[in-house]
N, CA, C and O atoms as CSV, one atom per row, in Angstrom:
chain,resi,resn,atom,element,x,y,z
A,1,MET,N,N,-74.233,-84.534,19.516
A,1,MET,CA,C,-73.575,-85.560,18.541
A,1,MET,C,C,-73.175,-84.897,17.239
A,1,MET,O,O,-74.013,-84.191,16.679
A,2,PRO,N,N,-72.058,-85.046,16.743
A,2,PRO,CA,C,-71.588,-84.424,15.538
A,2,PRO,C,C,-72.435,-84.710,14.276
A,2,PRO,O,O,-72.823,-85.850,14.021
A,3,LYS,N,N,-72.675,-83.782,13.597
A,3,LYS,CA,C,-73.579,-83.791,12.405
A,3,LYS,C,C,-72.599,-83.655,11.169
A,3,LYS,O,O,-71.587,-82.960,11.258
A,4,PHE,N,N,-72.921,-84.320,10.046
A,4,PHE,CA,C,-72.149,-84.383,8.800
A,4,PHE,C,C,-73.059,-84.243,7.654
A,4,PHE,O,O,-74.142,-84.825,7.599
A,5,LEU,N,N,-72.558,-83.380,6.643
A,5,LEU,CA,C,-73.194,-83.434,5.349
A,5,LEU,C,C,-72.415,-84.317,4.545
A,5,LEU,O,O,-71.190,-84.196,4.521
A,6,ILE,N,N,-73.029,-85.229,3.859
A,6,ILE,CA,C,-72.485,-86.207,2.938
A,6,ILE,C,C,-72.988,-85.899,1.614
A,6,ILE,O,O,-74.195,-85.771,1.411
A,7,GLN,N,N,-71.973,-85.756,0.554
A,7,GLN,CA,C,-72.379,-85.522,-0.847
A,7,GLN,C,C,-71.739,-86.597,-1.547
A,7,GLN,O,O,-70.545,-86.859,-1.396
A,8,ALA,N,N,-72.573,-87.277,-2.373
A,8,ALA,CA,C,-71.941,-88.399,-3.178
A,8,ALA,C,C,-72.304,-88.470,-4.509
A,8,ALA,O,O,-73.327,-87.930,-4.928
A,9,THR,N,N,-71.458,-89.164,-5.278
A,9,THR,CA,C,-71.886,-89.351,-6.732
A,9,THR,C,C,-71.800,-90.872,-7.049
A,9,THR,O,O,-70.754,-91.400,-6.673
A,10,TYR,N,N,-72.542,-91.529,-7.558
A,10,TYR,CA,C,-72.601,-92.955,-7.888
A,10,TYR,C,C,-71.701,-93.176,-9.066
A,10,TYR,O,O,-71.794,-92.476,-10.074
A,11,THR,N,N,-70.744,-94.241,-8.929
A,11,THR,CA,C,-69.972,-94.701,-10.179
A,11,THR,C,C,-71.034,-95.402,-11.174
A,11,THR,O,O,-72.219,-95.477,-10.848
A,12,SER,N,N,-70.613,-95.853,-12.259
A,12,SER,CA,C,-71.574,-96.659,-13.193
A,12,SER,C,C,-72.036,-97.775,-12.461
A,12,SER,O,O,-73.229,-98.070,-12.532
A,13,GLU,N,N,-71.173,-98.508,-11.692
A,13,GLU,CA,C,-71.663,-99.866,-11.008
A,13,GLU,C,C,-72.585,-99.424,-9.875
A,13,GLU,O,O,-73.531,-100.153,-9.576
A,14,GLY,N,N,-72.377,-98.290,-9.230
A,14,GLY,CA,C,-73.265,-97.942,-8.143
A,14,GLY,C,C,-74.592,-97.512,-8.655
A,14,GLY,O,O,-75.585,-97.734,-7.962
A,15,THR,N,N,-74.699,-96.923,-9.790
A,15,THR,CA,C,-75.904,-96.425,-10.495
A,15,THR,C,C,-76.704,-97.718,-10.916
A,15,THR,O,O,-77.927,-97.753,-10.775
A,16,LYS,N,N,-76.020,-98.742,-11.418
A,16,LYS,CA,C,-76.702,-99.991,-11.788
A,16,LYS,C,C,-77.303,-100.568,-10.465
A,16,LYS,O,O,-78.439,-101.041,-10.493
A,17,GLY,N,N,-76.607,-100.545,-9.353
A,17,GLY,CA,C,-77.300,-101.060,-8.147
A,17,GLY,C,C,-78.419,-100.240,-7.769
A,17,GLY,O,O,-79.480,-100.801,-7.500
A,18,LEU,N,N,-78.320,-98.883,-7.709
A,18,LEU,CA,C,-79.497,-98.065,-7.504
A,18,LEU,C,C,-80.802,-98.259,-8.444
A,18,LEU,O,O,-81.948,-98.151,-8.007
A,19,LEU,N,N,-80.530,-98.515,-9.593
A,19,LEU,CA,C,-81.527,-98.893,-10.571
A,19,LEU,C,C,-82.174,-100.187,-10.261
A,19,LEU,O,O,-83.382,-100.365,-10.417
A,20,LYS,N,N,-81.361,-101.082,-9.823
A,20,LYS,CA,C,-81.903,-102.359,-9.453
A,20,LYS,C,C,-82.676,-102.459,-8.130
A,20,LYS,O,O,-83.677,-103.167,-8.021
A,21,GLU,N,N,-82.195,-101.761,-7.180
A,21,GLU,CA,C,-82.994,-101.828,-5.748
A,21,GLU,C,C,-83.728,-100.577,-5.527
A,21,GLU,O,O,-84.517,-100.583,-4.583
A,22,GLY,N,N,-83.615,-99.496,-6.227
A,22,GLY,CA,C,-84.427,-98.238,-5.970
A,22,GLY,C,C,-83.894,-97.408,-4.806
A,22,GLY,O,O,-83.064,-97.803,-3.986
A,23,ALA,N,N,-84.445,-96.270,-4.836
A,23,ALA,CA,C,-83.874,-95.384,-3.836
A,23,ALA,C,C,-84.247,-95.891,-2.346
A,23,ALA,O,O,-83.496,-95.758,-1.380
A,24,SER,N,N,-85.490,-96.476,-2.312
A,24,SER,CA,C,-85.937,-96.696,-0.918
A,24,SER,C,C,-84.849,-97.889,-0.336
A,24,SER,O,O,-84.579,-97.960,0.863
A,25,GLY,N,N,-84.324,-98.720,-1.254
A,25,GLY,CA,C,-83.374,-99.777,-0.859
A,25,GLY,C,C,-82.118,-99.028,-0.410
A,25,GLY,O,O,-81.526,-99.398,0.603
A,26,ARG,N,N,-81.702,-98.008,-1.116
A,26,ARG,CA,C,-80.432,-97.392,-0.764
A,26,ARG,C,C,-80.648,-96.543,0.627
A,26,ARG,O,O,-79.706,-96.337,1.391
A,27,ARG,N,N,-81.819,-96.128,0.849
A,27,ARG,CA,C,-82.022,-95.312,2.024
A,27,ARG,C,C,-82.121,-96.369,3.151
A,27,ARG,O,O,-81.648,-96.072,4.248
A,28,ALA,N,N,-82.680,-97.537,2.975
A,28,ALA,CA,C,-82.579,-98.590,4.060
A,28,ALA,C,C,-81.152,-98.903,4.391
A,28,ALA,O,O,-80.766,-99.005,5.555
A,29,ALA,N,N,-80.313,-99.065,3.263
A,29,ALA,CA,C,-79.027,-99.413,3.583
A,29,ALA,C,C,-78.130,-98.308,4.338
A,29,ALA,O,O,-77.211,-98.611,5.099
A,30,VAL,N,N,-78.480,-97.104,4.058
A,30,VAL,CA,C,-77.839,-95.934,4.878
A,30,VAL,C,C,-78.306,-95.991,6.301
A,30,VAL,O,O,-77.477,-95.949,7.209
A,31,ASP,N,N,-79.638,-96.088,6.551
A,31,ASP,CA,C,-80.147,-96.113,7.784
A,31,ASP,C,C,-79.549,-97.315,8.667
A,31,ASP,O,O,-79.293,-97.150,9.859
A,32,GLN,N,N,-79.357,-98.459,8.044
A,32,GLN,CA,C,-78.744,-99.660,8.782
A,32,GLN,C,C,-77.259,-99.260,9.140
A,32,GLN,O,O,-76.842,-99.542,10.263
A,33,VAL,N,N,-76.499,-98.658,8.294
A,33,VAL,CA,C,-75.142,-98.459,8.614
A,33,VAL,C,C,-75.033,-97.296,9.750
A,33,VAL,O,O,-74.290,-97.412,10.724
A,34,VAL,N,N,-75.783,-96.269,9.534
A,34,VAL,CA,C,-75.603,-95.227,10.581
A,34,VAL,C,C,-76.299,-95.594,11.954
A,34,VAL,O,O,-75.825,-95.167,13.007
A,35,THR,N,N,-77.406,-96.375,11.930
A,35,THR,CA,C,-77.926,-96.691,13.251
A,35,THR,C,C,-77.021,-97.735,13.956
A,35,THR,O,O,-76.815,-97.707,15.170
A,36,ASP,N,N,-76.525,-98.604,13.163
A,36,ASP,CA,C,-75.512,-99.616,13.666
A,36,ASP,C,C,-74.401,-98.976,14.468
A,36,ASP,O,O,-73.909,-99.555,15.437
A,37,LEU,N,N,-73.987,-97.717,14.045
A,37,LEU,CA,C,-72.859,-96.981,14.655
A,37,LEU,C,C,-73.390,-96.109,15.654
A,37,LEU,O,O,-72.590,-95.330,16.172
A,38,GLY,N,N,-74.678,-96.082,16.059
A,38,GLY,CA,C,-75.174,-95.335,17.125
A,38,GLY,C,C,-75.670,-93.875,16.681
A,38,GLY,O,O,-75.894,-93.001,17.519
A,39,GLY,N,N,-75.820,-93.681,15.332
A,39,GLY,CA,C,-76.174,-92.436,14.784
A,39,GLY,C,C,-77.604,-92.384,14.368
A,39,GLY,O,O,-78.377,-93.295,14.667
A,40,THR,N,N,-77.993,-91.280,13.646
A,40,THR,CA,C,-79.286,-91.067,13.138
A,40,THR,C,C,-79.140,-90.435,11.868
A,40,THR,O,O,-78.233,-89.612,11.750
A,41,VAL,N,N,-79.976,-90.714,10.778
A,41,VAL,CA,C,-80.136,-90.113,9.612
A,41,VAL,C,C,-81.135,-88.900,9.639
A,41,VAL,O,O,-82.332,-89.117,9.828
A,42,GLU,N,N,-80.667,-87.651,9.455
A,42,GLU,CA,C,-81.648,-86.700,9.506
A,42,GLU,C,C,-82.382,-86.443,8.192
A,42,GLU,O,O,-83.553,-86.061,8.192
A,43,SER,N,N,-81.673,-86.661,7.050
A,43,SER,CA,C,-82.391,-86.397,5.868
A,43,SER,C,C,-81.551,-87.063,4.673
A,43,SER,O,O,-80.320,-87.048,4.646
A,44,VAL,N,N,-82.314,-87.615,3.746
A,44,VAL,CA,C,-81.642,-88.191,2.478
A,44,VAL,C,C,-82.411,-87.521,1.327
A,44,VAL,O,O,-83.641,-87.489,1.297
A,45,TYR,N,N,-81.589,-86.969,0.345
A,45,TYR,CA,C,-82.111,-86.373,-0.858
A,45,TYR,C,C,-81.348,-86.978,-2.082
A,45,TYR,O,O,-80.122,-87.077,-2.041
A,46,PHE,N,N,-81.995,-87.341,-3.060
A,46,PHE,CA,C,-81.442,-87.779,-4.379
A,46,PHE,C,C,-81.493,-86.524,-5.181
A,46,PHE,O,O,-82.405,-85.705,-5.062
A,47,ALA,N,N,-80.490,-86.394,-6.000
A,47,ALA,CA,C,-80.285,-85.162,-6.927
A,47,ALA,C,C,-79.738,-85.604,-8.196
A,47,ALA,O,O,-79.509,-86.793,-8.420
A,48,PHE,N,N,-79.499,-84.572,-9.123
A,48,PHE,CA,C,-78.850,-84.904,-10.388
A,48,PHE,C,C,-77.937,-83.638,-10.557
A,48,PHE,O,O,-78.253,-82.556,-10.064
A,49,GLY,N,N,-77.001,-83.796,-11.146
A,49,GLY,CA,C,-75.922,-82.758,-11.408
A,49,GLY,C,C,-74.709,-83.172,-10.925
A,49,GLY,O,O,-74.359,-84.314,-11.223
A,50,GLU,N,N,-73.858,-82.377,-10.121
A,50,GLU,CA,C,-72.563,-82.910,-9.632
A,50,GLU,C,C,-72.802,-84.022,-8.393
A,50,GLU,O,O,-71.983,-84.910,-8.159
A,51,ASP,N,N,-73.905,-83.860,-7.723
A,51,ASP,CA,C,-74.096,-84.947,-6.660
A,51,ASP,C,C,-75.336,-85.741,-7.092
A,51,ASP,O,O,-76.238,-85.295,-7.802
A,52,ASP,N,N,-75.265,-86.976,-6.571
A,52,ASP,CA,C,-76.381,-88.010,-6.944
A,52,ASP,C,C,-77.237,-88.150,-5.619
A,52,ASP,O,O,-78.414,-88.504,-5.677
A,53,ILE,N,N,-76.609,-87.862,-4.431
A,53,ILE,CA,C,-77.388,-88.112,-3.200
A,53,ILE,C,C,-76.548,-87.183,-2.220
A,53,ILE,O,O,-75.325,-87.039,-2.249
A,54,VAL,N,N,-77.401,-86.611,-1.391
A,54,VAL,CA,C,-77.093,-85.658,-0.426
A,54,VAL,C,C,-77.805,-86.130,0.977
A,54,VAL,O,O,-79.004,-86.403,1.036
A,55,LEU,N,N,-76.939,-86.188,2.067
A,55,LEU,CA,C,-77.432,-86.645,3.341
A,55,LEU,C,C,-77.007,-85.724,4.414
A,55,LEU,O,O,-76.001,-85.037,4.236
A,56,ILE,N,N,-77.686,-85.646,5.517
A,56,ILE,CA,C,-77.256,-85.145,6.813
A,56,ILE,C,C,-77.504,-86.137,7.776
A,56,ILE,O,O,-78.637,-86.585,7.952
A,57,ILE,N,N,-76.389,-86.561,8.499
A,57,ILE,CA,C,-76.378,-87.537,9.402
A,57,ILE,C,C,-75.691,-87.134,10.720
A,57,ILE,O,O,-74.810,-86.274,10.755
A,58,ASP,N,N,-76.136,-87.794,11.797
A,58,ASP,CA,C,-75.499,-87.563,13.109
A,58,ASP,C,C,-74.701,-88.948,13.454
A,58,ASP,O,O,-75.244,-90.047,13.338
A,59,LEU,N,N,-73.454,-88.786,13.856
A,59,LEU,CA,C,-72.721,-89.956,14.246
A,59,LEU,C,C,-72.193,-89.630,15.579
A,59,LEU,O,O,-72.150,-88.436,15.878
A,60,PRO,N,N,-71.780,-90.515,16.434
A,60,PRO,CA,C,-71.358,-90.304,17.860
A,60,PRO,C,C,-69.930,-89.494,17.798
A,60,PRO,O,O,-69.593,-88.725,18.698
A,61,ASP,N,N,-69.169,-89.740,16.691
A,61,ASP,CA,C,-67.728,-88.997,16.712
A,61,ASP,C,C,-67.191,-89.089,15.337
A,61,ASP,O,O,-67.675,-89.821,14.475
A,62,PRO,N,N,-66.238,-88.367,15.180
A,62,PRO,CA,C,-65.418,-88.258,13.762
A,62,PRO,C,C,-64.864,-89.607,13.379
A,62,PRO,O,O,-64.822,-89.871,12.177
A,63,VAL,N,N,-64.414,-90.536,14.299
A,63,VAL,CA,C,-63.890,-91.728,13.977
A,63,VAL,C,C,-64.986,-92.686,13.274
A,63,VAL,O,O,-64.720,-93.388,12.298
A,64,SER,N,N,-66.231,-92.627,13.885
A,64,SER,CA,C,-67.330,-93.374,13.125
A,64,SER,C,C,-67.457,-92.931,11.673
A,64,SER,O,O,-67.526,-93.732,10.740
A,65,MET,N,N,-67.486,-91.564,11.536
A,65,MET,CA,C,-67.613,-90.982,10.189
A,65,MET,C,C,-66.593,-91.405,9.280
A,65,MET,O,O,-66.908,-91.688,8.125
A,66,ALA,N,N,-65.207,-91.493,9.734
A,66,ALA,CA,C,-64.072,-91.988,9.124
A,66,ALA,C,C,-64.301,-93.508,8.542
A,66,ALA,O,O,-64.011,-93.888,7.408
A,67,ALA,N,N,-64.870,-94.252,9.554
A,67,ALA,CA,C,-65.003,-95.594,9.293
A,67,ALA,C,C,-65.985,-95.934,8.198
A,67,ALA,O,O,-65.818,-96.878,7.426
A,68,VAL,N,N,-67.091,-95.057,8.171
A,68,VAL,CA,C,-68.231,-95.145,7.153
A,68,VAL,C,C,-67.616,-94.759,5.884
A,68,VAL,O,O,-67.800,-95.478,4.903
A,69,SER,N,N,-66.870,-93.648,5.795
A,69,SER,CA,C,-66.318,-93.132,4.703
A,69,SER,C,C,-65.335,-94.232,4.016
A,69,SER,O,O,-65.445,-94.557,2.834
A,70,LEU,N,N,-64.458,-94.710,4.815
A,70,LEU,CA,C,-63.451,-95.693,4.183
A,70,LEU,C,C,-64.175,-96.922,3.658
A,70,LEU,O,O,-63.812,-97.435,2.599
A,71,THR,N,N,-65.132,-97.385,4.326
A,71,THR,CA,C,-65.945,-98.624,3.863
A,71,THR,C,C,-66.654,-98.310,2.691
A,71,THR,O,O,-66.667,-99.161,1.802
A,72,VAL,N,N,-67.311,-97.135,2.507
A,72,VAL,CA,C,-68.206,-96.797,1.353
A,72,VAL,C,C,-67.213,-96.577,0.159
A,72,VAL,O,O,-67.466,-97.092,-0.930
A,73,LYS,N,N,-66.046,-95.793,0.355
A,73,LYS,CA,C,-65.228,-95.585,-0.655
A,73,LYS,C,C,-64.642,-96.854,-1.195
A,73,LYS,O,O,-64.435,-96.984,-2.401
A,74,ALA,N,N,-64.349,-97.867,-0.252
A,74,ALA,CA,C,-63.709,-99.118,-0.766
A,74,ALA,C,C,-64.686,-99.887,-1.577
A,74,ALA,O,O,-64.211,-100.666,-2.404
A,75,SER,N,N,-65.847,-99.803,-1.483
A,75,SER,CA,C,-66.832,-100.439,-2.235
A,75,SER,C,C,-66.667,-100.104,-3.758
A,75,SER,O,O,-66.964,-100.959,-4.593
A,76,GLY,N,N,-66.204,-98.885,-4.125
A,76,GLY,CA,C,-66.011,-98.451,-5.436
A,76,GLY,C,C,-67.507,-98.063,-6.062
A,76,GLY,O,O,-67.590,-97.773,-7.255
A,77,ALA,N,N,-68.582,-98.070,-5.277
A,77,ALA,CA,C,-69.711,-97.717,-5.912
A,77,ALA,C,C,-70.095,-96.193,-5.747
A,77,ALA,O,O,-71.077,-95.702,-6.305
A,78,LEU,N,N,-69.284,-95.533,-4.980
A,78,LEU,CA,C,-69.552,-94.113,-4.738
A,78,LEU,C,C,-68.315,-93.249,-4.583
A,78,LEU,O,O,-67.310,-93.762,-4.091
A,79,HIS,N,N,-68.307,-91.949,-4.971
A,79,HIS,CA,C,-67.319,-91.143,-4.624
A,79,HIS,C,C,-68.006,-90.177,-3.575
A,79,HIS,O,O,-69.076,-89.643,-3.865
A,80,THR,N,N,-67.381,-89.947,-2.331
A,80,THR,CA,C,-68.131,-89.215,-1.276
A,80,THR,C,C,-67.254,-88.075,-0.762
A,80,THR,O,O,-66.029,-88.119,-0.876
A,81,ARG,N,N,-67.881,-87.086,-0.211
A,81,ARG,CA,C,-67.367,-85.917,0.539
A,81,ARG,C,C,-68.153,-85.879,1.792
A,81,ARG,O,O,-69.381,-85.972,1.778
A,82,ALA,N,N,-67.510,-85.752,2.797
A,82,ALA,CA,C,-68.147,-85.597,4.217
A,82,ALA,C,C,-67.588,-84.277,4.769
A,82,ALA,O,O,-66.380,-84.036,4.774
A,83,THR,N,N,-68.458,-83.495,5.201
A,83,THR,CA,C,-68.273,-82.130,5.745
A,83,THR,C,C,-68.817,-82.085,7.155
A,83,THR,O,O,-70.005,-82.344,7.343
A,84,PRO,N,N,-67.999,-81.765,8.173
A,84,PRO,CA,C,-68.558,-81.673,9.488
A,84,PRO,C,C,-69.478,-80.410,9.528
A,84,PRO,O,O,-69.153,-79.408,8.892
A,85,LEU,N,N,-70.478,-80.446,10.175
A,85,LEU,CA,C,-71.509,-79.293,10.325
A,85,LEU,C,C,-71.317,-78.728,11.769
A,85,LEU,O,O,-71.152,-79.513,12.703
A,86,LEU,N,N,-71.334,-77.513,11.944
A,86,LEU,CA,C,-71.295,-76.903,13.258
A,86,LEU,C,C,-72.328,-76.057,13.468
A,86,LEU,O,O,-72.811,-75.390,12.553
A,87,THR,N,N,-72.781,-76.014,14.778
A,87,THR,CA,C,-73.938,-75.224,15.201
A,87,THR,C,C,-73.544,-73.685,15.292
A,87,THR,O,O,-72.356,-73.375,15.381
A,88,VAL,N,N,-74.422,-72.846,15.273
A,88,VAL,CA,C,-74.219,-71.449,15.620
A,88,VAL,C,C,-73.451,-71.301,16.973
A,88,VAL,O,O,-72.525,-70.502,17.109
A,89,GLU,N,N,-73.869,-72.069,17.898
A,89,GLU,CA,C,-73.330,-71.978,19.264
A,89,GLU,C,C,-71.897,-72.554,19.303
A,89,GLU,O,O,-71.076,-72.102,20.101
A,90,GLU,N,N,-71.590,-73.566,18.431
A,90,GLU,CA,C,-70.249,-73.931,18.349
A,90,GLU,C,C,-69.352,-73.017,17.774
A,90,GLU,O,O,-68.239,-72.900,18.286
A,91,ILE,N,N,-69.681,-72.308,16.727
A,91,ILE,CA,C,-68.999,-71.209,16.168
A,91,ILE,C,C,-68.789,-70.126,17.123
A,91,ILE,O,O,-67.679,-69.598,17.202
A,92,ASP,N,N,-69.741,-69.762,17.834
A,92,ASP,CA,C,-69.729,-68.666,19.006
A,92,ASP,C,C,-68.602,-69.071,19.884
A,92,ASP,O,O,-67.762,-68.228,20.196
A,93,GLU,N,N,-68.513,-70.364,20.330
A,93,GLU,CA,C,-67.539,-70.818,21.276
A,93,GLU,C,C,-66.281,-70.700,20.610
A,93,GLU,O,O,-65.394,-70.202,21.302
A,94,ALA,N,N,-65.970,-71.033,19.432
A,94,ALA,CA,C,-64.799,-71.073,18.762
A,94,ALA,C,C,-64.360,-69.649,18.644
A,94,ALA,O,O,-63.160,-69.389,18.723
A,95,ALA,N,N,-65.305,-68.645,18.447
A,95,ALA,CA,C,-64.822,-67.336,18.197
A,95,ALA,C,C,-64.350,-66.645,19.556
A,95,ALA,O,O,-63.638,-65.642,19.558
A,96,ARG,N,N,-64.802,-67.258,20.683
A,96,ARG,CA,C,-64.299,-66.780,21.927
A,96,ARG,C,C,-63.014,-67.377,22.427
A,96,ARG,O,O,-62.456,-66.854,23.392
A,97,ARG,N,N,-62.492,-68.460,21.824
A,97,ARG,CA,C,-61.302,-69.036,22.255
A,97,ARG,C,C,-60.150,-68.245,21.737
A,97,ARG,O,O,-60.103,-67.774,20.601
A,98,GLN,N,N,-59.179,-68.124,22.690
A,98,GLN,CA,C,-57.893,-67.368,22.310
A,98,GLN,C,C,-56.991,-68.380,21.672
A,98,GLN,O,O,-56.786,-69.503,22.134
A,99,VAL,N,N,-56.453,-67.880,20.543
A,99,VAL,CA,C,-55.523,-68.820,19.726
A,99,VAL,C,C,-54.273,-68.074,19.508
A,99,VAL,O,O,-54.338,-66.990,18.929
A,100,PRO,N,N,-53.102,-68.556,19.924
A,100,PRO,CA,C,-51.886,-67.878,19.757
A,100,PRO,C,C,-51.380,-68.093,18.425
A,100,PRO,O,O,-50.935,-69.195,18.106
A,101,PHE,N,N,-51.415,-67.057,17.572
A,101,PHE,CA,C,-51.175,-67.161,16.036
A,101,PHE,C,C,-50.333,-65.879,15.760
A,101,PHE,O,O,-50.612,-64.787,16.255
A,102,ARG,N,N,-49.358,-66.086,14.989
A,102,ARG,CA,C,-48.646,-64.854,14.369
A,102,ARG,C,C,-48.579,-65.158,12.846
A,102,ARG,O,O,-48.004,-66.127,12.350
A,103,ALA,N,N,-49.273,-64.154,12.159
A,103,ALA,CA,C,-49.217,-64.197,10.656
A,103,ALA,C,C,-47.831,-64.150,10.090
A,103,ALA,O,O,-47.030,-63.434,10.691
A,104,PRO,N,N,-47.440,-64.771,9.075
A,104,PRO,CA,C,-46.173,-64.721,8.384
A,104,PRO,C,C,-46.043,-63.316,8.016
A,104,PRO,O,O,-47.005,-62.625,7.684
A,105,SER,N,N,-44.661,-62.844,8.088
A,105,SER,CA,C,-44.401,-61.433,7.750
A,105,SER,C,C,-44.088,-61.414,6.260
A,105,SER,O,O,-43.593,-62.364,5.652
A,106,VAL,N,N,-44.409,-60.295,5.756
A,106,VAL,CA,C,-44.130,-60.124,4.225
A,106,VAL,C,C,-42.875,-59.412,4.100
A,106,VAL,O,O,-42.424,-59.148,2.985
């Protein structure tokens, strides 16, 4: 199952919601969204600095991740970045594939 790193920053409205319902309330909301799409939440961490929350989640496919991303961004409560995570084995497989490519000539 594809794994994704999610990094997010709360807007002022999102931060007000976090203060109101607490971190455990937000974790429950994340769990609900991800499990409803057939995925699992590996980890959730709250932070301060550039990102307010960092998650690692598994979802059945990239389309599911796109659906979550669009819905969350439409709420206006968070600014998010999703990064697909690849295993060592997946990169080894990619390295073995032949790719017909010609670099631009200078």
